[in-house]
N, C-alpha and C positions, 0 to 999 in steps of 0.2 A: 251943865258942864261948861264953864266959862274959862276965860284966860287965867283967873286965879287958880283954878284947878290944874291947869297946864303948868303954871309956875311952881305949884306945890310938888307936882310930879317931877319936874326938872331938878328941883332942889334935892328931892329924895334920890334921884338917879346919880347926881353928882356925889352925894354922900356915900353911895354904894360903889363909887369909883367907875361909874359908867360915863359915857360921853356922847355928844351929838356933834356932827360936823357943823362948822360955823355957817355954812350955806344951806342948812336944813332947818326947817321951822315946823313945829307942831301947832296946829290951829284947831280951835273949836269949830264945829259945823252947826248948821241951822237945825239939824235933826238930833241935836244933843250928843253927838259923837265927836270924834277927833279925826284929823287927817294930817298928812305930812306933805309939805311943799318944798321945792327947790327954790332958793332965793336967787341963785345964780347958776350959770351953766356948770355942770358937774361931769367930769370925764368918766368913762367906763372904768370899773375896778376901784373907784374911790371908796374909801371906808366911810360910810354914812353914820354909823353908830357902833360903839363898842359896849358890850354888856358882859361883865364878869359872870362866870357861872355861879359864883356865890350870891349873886343878886336874883337868880332864878327862884321861883317858888315851885318846889318839887317835893316828892315824898322824902327826899334826902336832906333838903335844906330847911324846911319849916320846923317850927317848935314841936310839932307832932311827930317828927321823924323817928325818934326812938320807939314810940308806941306803935307806929305803923310797921316798923321792922319787927318788933316783938310779935305783933298780931299777924304778920305776913300779909299785909294788905298793900297792894300796889296798883299800878295801872290807873285807869280812870277813877274808880271809886277811891283809891288812896289819895289821888290829887284833889278830888272833891272834898274829902275829909280834911286834908291839910288846909285847903282854902277856907272851909267853914270855921276851922279853929282860929285862923288868923283874923277872919272877919269878926268873930266874937270877941277877940281881944281889943278891937277898936284901935284907937290911936297908940296903944301900947305895943301893937304889933310891929315887928321889924319891917313888914311890908305894907304898912298903912299908907305911906305916900304913894305906893303903886295901886293898892286896892281901892283907894278913894277915887281913883280915876275911872273906875268901872261905872257904867250906868246902873240904874236900879236893877235892870234885867236886860237880857238880849231878847228882843221881841220876835222870837221865832214862832212858827205855827204851833209849837207845843203849848204856848200860852194864849193862843187866840180863843175868842169866844166861839160857841157853837154857831152863831150867826156868821161870824167872819170865816169860819171853816167851810161854810157852804160854798164860798167862792172857789174852793179847791176841788169841788166835786168834779169827777171826770179825770182828774190827774191821779198819779200813783201815790200821792201823799197821805190821804186819809187812812189807808190801810197801814202805812209805815208808822204813822203817828200813834195809832192805836196799839200796835205791837211795842213801840217804844215805851209807852206808858206802863205796860205790863212789865217790861224788862227793868225799868227804873224802879218800880215798886218792889220787884224781887230783890234788886241790889240794896235798896233801902232797908228792907225787912231782914235780909240775910247778912248784911255787912255793917251798915251804919247803925242800926238800932242796937245790936250787940256791942258795938264799939262805944256807944254812948252809955250803955248800962255798965260796962266795965270801967269806963273812965269819965264819969260825969263831971269831974273837975276840969277836964280838957275840952269836952264837947257837951255843952249844956243840953240835956234832953228837951227842955222847954223851947229852946231856940232852934234845935236841930230837927225841924219838922220835915215832912215829905216835900212840901212846897219849897222850903229853903234848900233842900237837897236838889230839887229839880232846877231851881234858879242857878245854883252853883254848877250843876251839870251842863247847863247851856253855855256858861262861860268856858268851862273846860273843853267841851266839844267844839266850840267855835274859835278858841284862842290857843289851845295847847299845842306845843311842839314836842316831838320825840327827840330828845337832845343827844343822849348817849346811853351806853349800857348802865352807867351808874345812876344818872338822874331819871332816865325814862321819860315819861310824859311830864312836861314842865310848862309853867306859864312864864313867858319870856318878855320882860318889859321892853318897850319901844317896838319890837318886832310885831306885836299884835295890834299896833295902831294903824299900820298901812292898810288902806282899803283895797278891795279886789278890782281887777279888770281882767277881761278875757285875754289870754296870751297863749301862744304855742310854747309849751314847756320844752324848749330845745336849747341846750347850752353847749359850750365847748367841752372837750374831753376832760377839762379840769373840774367839771361839775358832775354831780350824780343826782339822780332823781328817783324817788320811789314813793308812790302814793300808798298810804296805809289807812284803812278806814277805822276811825275811832269807835264806830259801832261794833267792831269786832272785839273790843276790849270791854268786858264786863265780868267782874269777879275779883278775886283776891290774888295777891302775889304768891307765887310758889305753892299754890294749893291744888294744882292740877286743873284749874279753870283756864278760861281763855284770856284772862288778864294776868300778865306777868311781865316782869322787866324783859324777859327773853322775847316775849311776844311784841312788846312795845319797842324794842330796840335790838333787833337780831344782829345788826352790825354795829358800827360806831354810833350811828345816828339814824333814827327812823321815827315816823310819827304819824299824826292823824291823817293828813291829806294835803298836800303840799307844793310848792314849786321847787326851784332848784336850790341846791346847797353845795357846799364844797367843804370838806374837812381837809375840808376845803376852806273908757266908753261910757258909757253912761249907764247908771244903774238906778233901779227903783227899789227902795227898801232901806233897811238899817245899815247894811254894809259894815257891820261892826265886828272888828277883829278878824282873826283867821287862825288857821292851824296848818302846820307843815311838818315835813321831815327834813333832816339835815343830811347825813352822809351815808348813802347806801346805794347799791346797785339795784336796778329794777328787778323785782322778783320775777322769776320765770324766764328771764332771758337765757337762751341757749339751754334751757332745761328740757331734756328729751321726754316725750310722752308716748305712751303706747298707742294713743289715738290722736289724730290731728285735732288741734285745739285752735279755735278761731278767736282772735282777740279784736276788740274794737279799734285799739290803737288810735291813730290820728287820721281818720278818714275824711280829710279835708281836700278841697280843691287846691291846686298849686299856688294860686294867687293869694290864698289865705295863709299859706305857710310863709310867704315872703312879705306879707303886708307889714309895714313898719308899725302899724297900730297894734299888731299882735306880738310885739317883742316884749321880752321880760325886762323889767325895770330894776329889780333888786333881787339879791340872793343872800343866803346866810352861810357864813363860813366859820369853821372852828379854828382857833389859833391859840398861841401862848404868848403872853406879853409880860415881861419881867417876872417870869416864873409862875404866872397865874393863868389858868385856862379861861378863855373868853370866847364869846360869840361875836363875830363881826358882821354887820349888815353892809353889803357892798353894792355899788351900782352895777347892775348886770348889763347895762347899755348906757350910752350917753344920755344925760338928763338935761332938759332945756330949762332956762331960767323961767320961773313963774308956773311951772307945771306941777300938778299933784303927782307924787311918787306912789305908785301902786305896787302891791304884791300880786301874785297870781296863786290862788289857793290850789289850783289844779285846772285841768281842762274839763271843767264842769259845765253841764247844761243847767238851765234855770231851775229845773226840778230839784237838783241837788243843792244849788245855792239857796233856794228858798227853804229847803228842809234844814240845812245846817246853819245858815247865817241870816235868813230872813230878808233877803233882797233878791232881785232879778235884774238881768241886763237886757237892754233893748238889742234885738238882732244878735243874740248870742250865737256865735258860730259853732259852739259845742252843744247846742240844744238837740234834743231828740225826743221822740215819742215812742214809748214801748207798746208793743202789741202782745196781748196775752197769747201764750203759745197754744193753749187749748182752743181759743177762738180762731186762730189761724188754721189749725188742723180741721176744725169744723167747716170752715169756708172752703178749704182746699179739697175736702173729701168729696164735695159735690162735683168736682172737676176731674174725677178719675173713677175707675171701676173699683168697687169695694175690695175685691181680692187683691188687686194691684196696689190699692192704697195701704192695706195692711202690710203687704210685702215691702213697700217703700218705707213705711215707718220702722219696720224691723231692720231694714238696711241701715237707716240713719242711726238707730240705737246700737247696731253692731259696730259700725265704723266711726261713730262720733258721739259726742255728748250734747248735740244740738237740741234735742227735745227735752232734756232735763231742765226742770224749772230753775234750779240753782245755778245753772251754767249761763253762758253769755245770753243776754236778752235779745229778742227780735226788735229792732229799732228802725224807725224812719228818721232820716237826717235831713237837715236843710237842703233845699234845692231839688226835692223829689228823689233823693237817693235813699236806697235801703241798705242797711248794713250787711256785712258779709254773712253772719249766721242766718239771717232771714233770707238772703239771696240764695245761699246754698240749699237751704231747706226747701224753698219754693222750686228750685231747679230740679231737685230729686222728686218731689211730690208730683210735679206736673210733667215729668219726662215721658216721652213716648214709650210705650211698653216694650217695644223691640229694643230700643236703646237701653232701657233700664235692665233688661234681662242679660245684656252683654257686660254689665259692670261687675267687677270683682272687688272694688274698693272705692272709697269716696273720691280718690284721685281720678278715677275713670270718669266721674261725673263732671270733672273740672278740667277740660282739655287745655293743654298749653302747647306752645310751639316747641319744637325740638331744642331750640337754643335755650329756652327757659328751663326745660327739663334738665339739660346738661349743666346749666349754671347751678341749679338747685343741688344736683348731685355733687358737684365740685365743692360747694360750700358746706356740705354735710347737713343739709336742711331737710332731706327726705325723712318723713316720719314726724317732723315738727314744723309743719307748714302753716304759714299765715295765708289763709285762703282768700284774703281780700284781693279782689281784682283779677282772679283767675278765670272768671267767666267772660262772656261777650260783653260788649259795651252797653247793651241795653237789655231789659227784661223781655222775655218772650210773651206773646199774647196770652198763652196759658198761665204764665206766672202773674200777669196783670189781672187776669180774670179771677184768679184765686185770691189775690190780695185785696182787690177793691172792696168786696163786701166787708172785710174786716176793718178796712180804713173807714168806711161809712159808719160802721157801728161805733168805732172809736170817736168819730166826730159828734155822734149823737149823745154821748155820755156826759157832756159838760152841762152845767146848770145855767149857763148864759152864753151869749155870743159876744166876745170881747171885740172892742174897736180901738183903733189908734187914737181917735178923738177923746174917748173916755180916759185912756191912759194919760194923754197929754194934759187933760184937765186936772187929774189927780196929782200928777207930777208938779204942775204949776202951783197947786195948793200947798203941797209939801215944801216947795222951794220958798214960798212967801213966808211960811212960818207963822208964828203968833197964835197957834192953836193950843188949847189946854191939853193936858197929858192924855186924857181919855179920847178926845177928838183926834189927836195926833196918831194914836195907836189904831183907831178905826180907819182913818185915811190911809195910813201905811199898809194895813192889811188889805184894803181894797186895791190899792195901787199894785201891790205885789201879786195878788191873785190875778188881776187883769193882765199884768205883764206876762205872767206864766202862761195863762190860758191863751192869750193872744199869740204868743210864740208857738205853742203846741198846735192850735187850730190852723195857723198859717202853714206849718209843716205838713199837716195832713192834707189840707186843701191843695198844696203844691204837688204832693204825691199823687193825688187824684187827677189833677190836671195834666201832669207830665206822664212820661212813660215808665215811671218808677225805675230810674236808672240804677244799675249796680254800682258799687264803689269804683272810683277811678282806678284802673289797673296799675297806674304808676304809684299809688299810695300804699303799696304793701309794706308791711314791716315784718322782718324775719325774727 
C-alpha cells in the first residue's frame, strides 16, 4: 500500500464529491496500512473531511441493495454480502477506488495460525475466537449460501467461499459504522483510516456516545433475528463500537481501521431497574481523566450540505502540526483491541483482567462457613445479578484496583455473619454517609444505583484473602512470561520493516500477544502486591 494507492483513493473520493481539509494528509505506513496527519495546527471543531452519504457502502447504496431488501438481509451479514459483490465486480464497481485501499485482510487473531494462537493462552480470547468461528459458519450456511444459490449472477458461488466471507467479516467488524436508520451498518471512506489511541470518551453536551457491539449483530434483517436495521440503529445513528459523534500512544499491531456509532444517547442511562445494576463505566483515577494524552482528537457529525446528507469528520480538540490524528474506537482494554482490530497499546489505561466467577466463588468459599456461604450467594442472587455469567464481569484494573461488581461480591461473601444477618437489601452492604443517601434520594437514583465507590477506600483482609488465590491461578494460566524487553525488540523489528509478508504476520502476532499478556500479567501482579483497592469513590457514574 503505497502513495499511488493513496492518490487513487483521493481521486475516487473527489469524484464522489467528498473532500479532505488542505492541512490533512493521508500517509502509507511501514506495516502496509494508512494513517492521517495534520500538516499544520488545526483548531477544534474544524471540519477535517466531508463524506456524502451516497459514497458510503451499505446495504442501501451498493449494487446489491435491491436483492438484499428483497431477501430481507441486513446488518452485518447484509453489509458483508454487499462488500463481496462489489469486490467481485473489480474495477467496474462504483466503490473500486475505495475498496482497493483495503489490505488483503485484517490480520486479527481469527486468521492466526495455531502456533501463533498459543501466545494468547491464558487470555479470554481463545474461547471467544472458537465461538466466533461457529457463529460465522452458521451465518455463512444460513444466509450467504442461499443468497449465492438464488443469485449466482450477483454473488459467484465459486468466489464466495467461507474464507472470503470471513475476510470480509473482519473488514466489516473492524471498520463499519452505524450511520442512521436508513443505511444501518456502513463502510465510511476516510473515517476508517484513522488509527486508534486510548482516550476518555467524554465530549460536550453537543455530542452523544453509545457503544454497540457488532458481535450482537448476526442474522438477517426484519426476520426476527438479532440483526436488523432497528438493532443496528435504534436512534438516528448507532454502530459497532465507537467514539463520539454529533448529529451532530503507542500501539503494537495492525491498528487497521475502526468502527463507531454516530448519534445516540447511551443505552441504559436513567433506565430504572428492579435490581441495582453495577456498570463498569470509567473507573479511572482523576489524573487519567484530565490527562491531555487521553483527549479525543476527532468526532463524526451528521450534516446537510446543499441539500445532500453528509458525514463530517471534525476535530474534537486542537490538533498540533505534525501529529497523527487518531480516532478512539472506545474505552477498550487490550483484549478487546486485539480481538477486534489486531493490535494492542502499551500501558493501556482501560486494560483489565477478568476473573472467572466460579473460580472466585470457589476460592471465597473456603473463607466462610458452608451454610453462611450458601446464604450469601442466595442474597446476591435475590438482590442483584452479580453472579450471573452474562452480567458484568469480575475485573481487576490497572493500579491494583478491583471493579465494582467484584468488590461488592467480595464484601458480601466475606462479611461477618452478624453483619450479614442484619442486611435486608444490597444497599445495606454498602454503607454511605447520610449526605450521600440524601443526595441519591433527591436525584431520584435510589433503585438504579451505580455502586462503584460506595465501599471503604480499601479491601478488608478477608476480601484480600478470598481474592488472592484466584489471582494466583489467573497468573499461572499463561503460556509464557512476557517481558518489556521482548516487546521492545519485536516493536523495533516491526518499525524497521523490510520483512516478507509471512514473516511480518508472524512478528506482528508475536508482538501483539506479548503486549496483551504483558499488560494482563502486570495488572495481576500489581493486585497481588497491593491491597486490592476498591474503585475510587469519586468515580461513580449514575
